C-alpha positions in Angstrom: 17.6 84.6 -76.5 20.2 86.1 -78.9 20.2 85.5 -82.6 21.9 82.2 -83.6 22.0 80.8 -80.1 20.8 77.2 -79.5 17.7 77.0 -77.4 18.3 75.2 -74.1 16.8 71.8 -73.8 14.8 70.9 -70.7 16.6 68.4 -68.4 15.5 64.8 -68.7 13.1 63.6 -66.1 14.8 62.2 -63.0 14.3 58.6 -62.0 14.7 58.0 -58.3 15.4 54.4 -57.3 14.6 53.6 -53.7 15.0 50.3 -51.8 11.9 48.3 -51.3 10.2 48.1 -47.9 8.6 45.0 -46.4 7.9 41.7 -48.1 7.3 42.0 -51.9 6.7 39.3 -54.5 7.2 39.5 -58.2 6.9 42.8 -60.2 6.0 41.1 -63.5 5.8 44.4 -65.4 9.4 45.3 -64.4 10.6 41.8 -65.4 8.9 42.0 -68.8 10.4 45.4 -69.4 13.9 44.1 -68.9 13.3 40.7 -70.6 15.9 41.3 -73.3 18.6 41.6 -70.6 17.8 38.1 -69.4 18.3 36.8 -72.9 21.6 38.7 -73.2 22.9 37.3 -69.9 21.9 33.8 -70.9 23.6 34.0 -74.3 26.7 35.4 -72.7 26.8 32.4 -70.2 26.4 29.9 -73.1 29.2 31.5 -75.1 31.6 31.6 -72.0 30.8 28.0 -71.1 32.1 26.6 -74.4 34.7 29.3 -75.2 38.1 27.8 -76.1 36.9 24.2 -75.6 38.1 21.6 -78.1 34.9 19.6 -78.5 32.4 22.3 -77.4 28.8 21.1 -77.0 29.8 17.5 -77.2 30.6 17.8 -73.5 26.8 17.9 -73.0 26.6 14.4 -74.4 29.8 13.0 -72.9 29.1 13.9 -69.3 25.8 11.9 -68.9 27.1 9.2 -71.2 30.3 8.5 -69.1 28.3 8.8 -65.9 25.8 6.3 -67.2 28.5 3.8 -68.1 30.2 4.2 -64.7 26.9 3.7 -62.9 26.1 0.7 -65.0 29.4 -0.9 -64.2 29.4 -0.2 -60.4 25.7 -0.3 -59.6 24.2 -2.2 -62.4 26.8 -5.0 -62.8 28.6 -5.2 -59.5 25.8 -4.2 -57.1 23.2 -6.1 -59.3 20.8 -3.2 -59.2 19.8 -4.0 -62.7 17.5 -6.6 -61.2 15.4 -3.9 -59.4 14.5 -1.7 -62.4 11.4 -3.5 -63.4 12.8 -4.9 -66.7 14.2 -1.5 -67.9 17.8 -1.8 -69.0 19.9 -0.3 -66.3 21.9 2.1 -68.5 18.6 3.6 -69.8 17.2 3.7 -66.3 20.3 5.6 -65.0 20.3 8.0 -67.9 16.6 8.8 -67.3 17.5 9.9 -63.8 20.8 11.6 -64.7 19.4 14.1 -67.2 16.9 15.8 -64.9 19.4 15.7 -62.1 22.2 17.3 -64.1 19.8 20.1 -65.1 18.8 20.7 -61.5 22.4 20.6 -60.3 23.5 23.1 -63.0 20.7 25.5 -62.1 21.5 25.2 -58.4 25.2 26.0 -58.9 24.8 28.7 -61.5 21.9 30.5 -59.9 23.5 30.3 -56.4 26.7 32.0 -57.7 24.9 34.3 -60.2 24.8 37.5 -58.1 28.5 37.2 -57.1 29.5 36.5 -60.7 27.6 39.6 -61.9 28.4 41.9 -59.0 30.0 44.6 -61.2 26.8 44.8 -63.3 24.6 44.8 -60.2 26.4 47.6 -58.4 26.5 49.9 -61.5 23.0 49.9 -63.1 19.4 49.2 -62.1 17.5 46.2 -63.3 15.3 43.6 -61.5 17.8 41.5 -59.7 15.6 38.4 -60.1 16.6 38.4 -63.8 20.2 37.3 -62.9 19.2 33.8 -61.5 16.4 33.6 -64.0 18.9 34.0 -66.9 20.8 30.9 -65.6 17.8 28.8 -66.3 17.6 30.0 -69.9 21.3 29.3 -70.3 20.9 25.6 -69.2 17.9 24.8 -71.4 19.9 24.3 -74.7 22.1 21.7 -72.9 19.1 20.0 -71.6 17.6 19.8 -75.1 20.8 18.1 -76.4 20.5 15.7 -73.5 17.0 14.8 -74.4 18.2 13.9 -77.9 20.7 11.6 -76.3 17.9 10.0 -74.3 15.9 9.6 -77.4 18.8 7.8 -79.1 19.2 5.5 -76.0 15.5 4.7 -76.1 15.8 3.7 -79.8 19.0 1.7 -79.1 17.3 -0.4 -76.3 14.1 -0.5 -78.4 11.9 1.0 -75.6 8.9 2.9 -76.9 7.3 5.3 -74.4 3.5 5.3 -74.2 1.0 8.2 -73.8 2.6 9.1 -70.5 5.4 10.8 -72.4 3.0 13.8 -72.8 3.5 14.6 -69.1 7.3 15.1 -69.5 7.0 18.9 -69.9 5.1 19.1 -66.6 7.8 17.3 -64.7 10.4 19.5 -66.4 8.5 22.5 -65.2 8.4 21.1 -61.7 12.1 20.7 -61.8 12.6 24.3 -62.9 10.3 25.6 -60.1 12.2 23.7 -57.4 15.6 24.6 -58.7 14.7 28.3 -59.0 13.2 28.4 -55.5 16.4 26.9 -54.0 18.5 29.1 -56.3 16.8 32.2 -55.0 17.6 31.2 -51.4 21.3 30.4 -52.2 21.9 33.4 -54.4 20.7 35.9 -51.7 22.6 34.1 -48.9 25.8 33.9 -51.1 26.0 37.7 -51.2 26.4 37.9 -47.5 28.0 34.5 -46.6 30.5 33.3 -49.1 30.6 29.9 -47.3 27.5 29.1 -49.4 29.8 29.0 -52.5 31.9 26.2 -50.9 28.9 24.4 -49.5 27.0 24.1 -52.8 29.1 21.3 -54.4 28.7 19.3 -51.2 25.0 20.0 -51.1 24.6 18.8 -54.7 26.5 15.6 -54.0 24.6 14.8 -50.9 21.3 15.7 -52.5 22.0 13.3 -55.4 22.4 10.3 -53.1 19.1 11.0 -51.3 17.4 11.2 -54.6 16.6 8.0 -56.5 18.9 8.8 -59.4 21.0 5.6 -59.5 18.4 3.4 -57.6 14.7 3.0 -57.9 12.4 4.5 -55.2 11.0 1.0 -54.8 14.1 0.1 -52.8 12.9 2.4 -50.0 10.6 0.5 -47.6 7.0 1.3 -48.5 6.1 2.8 -45.1 8.8 5.3 -45.5 8.5 5.9 -49.2 6.1 8.9 -48.9 9.0 10.8 -47.1 10.7 11.0 -50.5 8.1 13.5 -51.5 9.7 16.1 -49.3 12.6 16.0 -51.7 11.1 17.6 -54.9 13.7 16.0 -57.1 12.5 12.5 -56.0 9.1 13.3 -57.6 10.8 14.7 -60.7 13.1 11.8 -61.3 10.4 9.2 -60.6 8.1 11.3 -62.8 10.6 11.2 -65.7 10.9 7.4 -65.5 7.1 7.0 -65.3 6.7 9.2 -68.4 9.3 7.1 -70.3 8.7 3.6 -69.0 5.1 3.6 -67.7 4.0 1.5 -64.8 2.0 2.5 -61.7 2.1 6.2 -61.0 3.1 7.3 -57.5 0.5 10.1 -57.3 1.1 10.8 -53.6 4.8 11.3 -54.2 4.1 13.6 -57.2 1.6 15.7 -55.2 3.9 16.1 -52.2 6.9 17.0 -54.4 4.8 19.6 -56.2 3.7 21.2 -53.0 7.3 21.3 -51.7 8.5 22.8 -55.0 5.9 25.5 -54.9 6.7 26.3 -51.3 10.4 26.6 -52.1 9.6 28.9 -55.1 7.3 31.2 -53.1 9.5 31.4 -50.0 12.7 31.8 -52.1 11.2 34.6 -54.1 10.0 36.5 -51.0 13.4 35.9 -49.4 15.3 37.2 -52.5 13.1 40.3 -52.8 13.5 41.0 -49.1 17.3 40.8 -49.2 17.5 42.6 -52.5 17.8 46.0 -50.8 21.2 45.0 -49.3 22.8 43.5 -52.4 24.7 46.6 -53.5 26.1 47.0 -50.0 27.1 43.3 -49.5 28.5 42.9 -53.1 30.3 46.2 -53.2 31.8 45.9 -49.8 
């Protein structure tokens, strides 16, 4: 080395990223290492959602409020469904079903489209791809919190005081998130290969809403067939929300079956996502 020359630096260690082989579940350490990216993606989605809107976050209140009024008019008044709610005012009954359903529907749509929406990021740098649909859940939680404030105001307006069952509400919210994520993993991975999924998701959400007791009580289903509702995890979530708020007999069999189905969807969806993960760059970049 001659006088005054700059010593050469050793090259940085190379990191080789290879596709996974076989079925793999979660790599928790990898997810935790990139956790800040999930927060960034969620914050970006929240800002984009309300960018250049005139009333901003008030849309979170207006949407369930207007739907509640429409359901009250057509189902509560005209279809006389207010006589089947066990003494709970129908607007409050409908709102208690609408809030969890809207959270589920939003996660379903956003997570299903998340890989396609972020394809430029995915095809350029490495990070755990599971963070993309997971970040959509974080982006929906602030809206859900505002919706719960609206629900609290409605409870006060109708002078309905929940009992100790309200303590179970976080568990049913968790059940909702697990079911939505499991289905979101399935849809997100499928959507990278078959863009028909993008067009089928709105129809799926609409159909799913009517087979879920959102605007009607599960008690309208004949008792011998009522257990079949448990195969729809959102039936257990919606009925669980109403049980937490209004009390009454708890349909434990429905809750147990819905929980089992939600866990099965989450586990199978995660395996499916991880298995298809090796093809994302090819299908998204093609």
